[in-house]
N, C-alpha and C positions, 0 to 999 in steps of 0.2 A: 797815059803817056809818061807820068812820073816813074811808074814801075819799070817801064821799058828803058828809060834813061838811067834809072838806078842800076840796072844790069850792065848797061854800057859803061858807067863810071866805075863799077866794081871790076869789070873786065879790063878797062883801059883808064886808070885813074888820071893819066896825063892828057886825055882827050879834051882839049879846051872848049871846043864847040859843044860837045855833049854836056860838059859841066855847066856851061853858061845856059844852055837850054833847060837843063834840069833846075838850075837856080831860078830861072824865070818862071817855070811852071810851079815850083814850090812857093815862090813869092806871090803868085796869083792865088794859089790855094790859101795862103796865109791871109791875104787881104779879104778873101771871101768867107773865111771861117768865123762863125759866131762864138765859138768856144775859145776862150783865152789859151787853154792848154794846147789845142791844135794849132791855133795861130802862132803861138810861140815856137812850137816844134817846127812848123813849116818855115817860118822866117829864120830860125836858127840854122836850119838845114841850108837855106839859100845863102846865108852869110858864110857858112863854112865852105860851101862850094866855091864862093867867090874869093874868100880871103884865107882859106885854110883853117885847120882846127886850132882852137886856142892853145896856148903853151901849156905843157904838162907841168903841174906843180903839186906838192904835197897838200892834201886836203885838211890835215890836222894843223890848223893855224893856232899860234900861241894865244892871240886875243880871243879866239873862239873857246879855247880850253879854259882860259882864265875866268870866263863868265859862267862856267858850269858849277853846279853844286857837286859835292863829293859823289852823291848817288849817280848823277848824270855822267860824271867823269869815269866812274867805275863801269858803268854800262857801255860807254864809248870804248873803253879798253877791252871789255868783254867781246865786243863785236869783232875786234881785230885779232882775236885768238884763233889760230889755225887749228881747226878740229882734228885734222889728219895727224898733226904732230903730238897732240896730247893723248891720243889713244885711250886706253882703258884705265889710266892712272887716276887716282883720287888724291887730291891735295886740299888741305884747309889752312888758311892763313888768317891770323888775327891781326888786323891792321888798326893802329891808333894814329890818328892825325893830330899831332901835338898842338897845332895852332887853330883848331876848329872845335872849340868846346861843345857846341851844339850838335855837331855831327862827327864826333871824335872816333867812336869805336865801330869797326866793321868786321864782319866775318866774310871772307872771300873763299868760295869753294869751287873747285873744278871737279866735276864728275860727269859721266856720260858725255864727254867731249864738249862740255859747255861750262862757262864761268858764270857764277851768280854771286851777287853781293847782298848781304843782309845787314841792316843797321843793328849794332850791338854785337857783343862777343858771345858766341854760342858754342857750347861743347868744347872738345879738345882741338888742338891745332898742331900742324907740323911745324909752324913758324909763327912767332909773335914778333911783330915789327912796329916800331914807333918812328914816325917821320913827320916833317912839316908837309903841308899840302903842296908847297912849291916843288918838292921832289917828285911827287906823283904827277904833277902837271908837266914837269921837265921830262919825265920818263915817257909820258904820252906824246909829247912834242918832239921826241928823239933828240933832246938836248942833253940828257944824261943816260948813261948805260946802266944796266942792271948792277954791275959791279960798283959803279959810282954811288948808286943809291944804297946798296948794302954797306959800303964802307962808311958812308956819312950818316947812316941810321943806327938806331939801337935795335939789335936783333937777338932773339933767343930761339934756338931750335935749328932745324934743317934748312940751311941757306939754299940748297938746291931746289926747295919748294918755290922760292921766289923766282929763281932762274927759270924753272919749269913754267910758271904762270905768266911771267912778263918778259922772258928772254927772246921770244920768237914772234912778237906781234907783227902782223902784216901791215904794210903801208898802203894807204889809199891815196889815190891821185885824182885831182880834178883836171879838166882840160882834155877830156877824151873826145874822139871823133864820133859824131852822130850819124853822118851820112856817108862819109868816106870809109873805105875798107881799113 
């Protein structure tokens, strides 16, 4: 029944009776589910059908980023790198975080359409960059631009390497629709 009503809601999203009937069916499935995962999915679907999808907002919250280690922050940034834009280019950046003595030096490498970061400075680099952790967090939170970071940091080498690595990060959003089209 839920599947049939799902087709109805997708075909006619404003059909109030169909939405309410599907919400009732999902709610009953949620109450009967033993698994918390399925229960939450069903009840969230019912809530969305009755109240609409949650508001869309950026998923990269400042408090979330502040709590991360440098390694976690660089991994989070790496996930946001659009692989189709980096193509076959190879870039290496030596990053020194000036206010984190225990995790200060990092080698960031983009190759094979992926960004990886390794603790320590390894090999040669296209760019050597020194900045406080605050700048990296602000860049990840979209509070600073690449140009702002480069202007405020100590740089040696090809500045386009930093633009290439950090200039086109994708934004992730929470608040997406689960049941609705």
